[in-house]
C-alpha positions, 0 to 999 in steps of 0.5 A: 222242062228238065230241072237242074240238079242244083235247083232240087230241094230234097230231104231224105229221112233215114232211120236205124233202130240202133245206136251211135256205136253201131255199124248201121250208124257208121254207114249212115254217117258215110252215106249222109256225108257223101250224098250231101257233098256229091249233090252239092247240097241238093240233097239233105239227109236227116238221121234218126237213130233209135226209135224216134220214127218207129220202133218195130221192124214191121212199123218201120218197113210200113213207114218206108212203104207209105213214104213217111220214112225214106230209108231204113235198115232191116235185118233179114229176120225183120224183113221176113214178115213182108218178104220171107225169102230174104231169110236166105241170109239166116241159112246156116254155114253156106258162106265161109268168110267175109271175103266170099260174103262181100263178093256175093253182095257186090259182084253177083246178081243176087242183090238185083234178084232180091230188089226186083222181087221185093219191088214186085211183092210190095207193089212197087213201094219198097226198093232194096238199095244195097246189102251190107253187114250189121254185126259180123257173123252170128255165133252161139253164146250161152251162160252154161258151158262151152259148146264144142259140138251140136250135141252140147246144145241139146236141151238148151233154151236159145233165144231167137227172133220171132221169124221161123227159120232161126227157130228151125235152126235151133231146133235142128241142133237139138236146142229149144228156140225161145223167141224173146224181144231184143230189149228183154234179152239181158233180163231173160239171160240174167233170170234163166228164161233163156240160157243162150243166144245167137249174135255177133260179138259187137252186139253181145258186148254193146248190150253188156250181155256178159254182165247177165251171165253170157260167158261162153261163146263158140265161133261157129259163124253160122250166119252172116248178119246181112243188113238190107237197106231199103228206100221208098221207091217213089222217093227214089224214082222222083229224082232226076238221074244225076241225083239218083246216081249220087244216091246209088253211089252213096249206098255203095259207100255205105255198104263198104263202111258197114263191111269194114266197121264190124271187123274193126270193132270186133277186135276190141270186143273179143279182147274185152269178152276174154278179159272179163272172164269169157270163154272163147272157143273156135271149133275144129274143121271137123266140129264145124262140119258136124254143125253143118251136117246137123243143120242140113234139114233147115235147107229143105225146110226153107225150100219147102215152106217159104214162098219162093224159097226153092228158087231163092235158095238156088239163086243164093247157092249159085251166087256163092259158087260164082263168088268162090270161083272168082275169089279163089282165082284172084287168090291164086293170081296173088299167090303166084 
């Protein structure tokens, strides 16, 4: 016998290893408000921000897989230990701007392809619900000097995450990749253990990295900071269809919130960076092309060394081409 939606008593535990100033939190607030309202209270969403439920990505993802956590947001590097092909979002200089990136994530089949593959590779335990943004675009920032071309990075110690692909990118540009845990980065910059990092401006200002000497930033926009929102698949599948729809629509609302939040927050963040004495540099088109050319070996490395990498890189490039065609057609229409 079908159970009416109003009779349901579902609680979803959602966590993000960030803080209440972060885009992830903004997205979760929108998700919680929508889901609880649209379900007429049949679904409650509990938010756990920071490390209340789990601290490391592997621990949090395992929590989603075993059902102790219902919803978690991971960066591509965090999820890469489980499904390495999600590092496509760390591949440099493939998507040109926010409009193209958002078109890829909302109007192509890329997210569905990733969802099916992640479900298969986790034994049906982990379901990708949507992909948003967490912090805008990754740019190179450092404590030493202005970076205008790839040669300016040569020999510099750049902080990366543990994942292989970001290290391969830094190495391809002539710098030395140095994996450092996020909580240790401030001290590492301050003491010279590393001389630079690759982050978005909201993260840089939120963590007060300029106080540790990070005073030079180059807006090369080498990677879109994708936010992969995952959910325990059993928790999702156990819902009746009307509540599944509410949750799916809630994630669509969340996605839009995370697209918008970094754009707004970055305005003040850039102003504060410059006001504090920061040097903000925008590469010329020729200089940006030089960065892309220098980074090209990373694509081959990904295709050859990541399980499923060649197929996923082809899928990603096809989705980008489809998005560019669609966006450019609308641009032409709007301009005429």
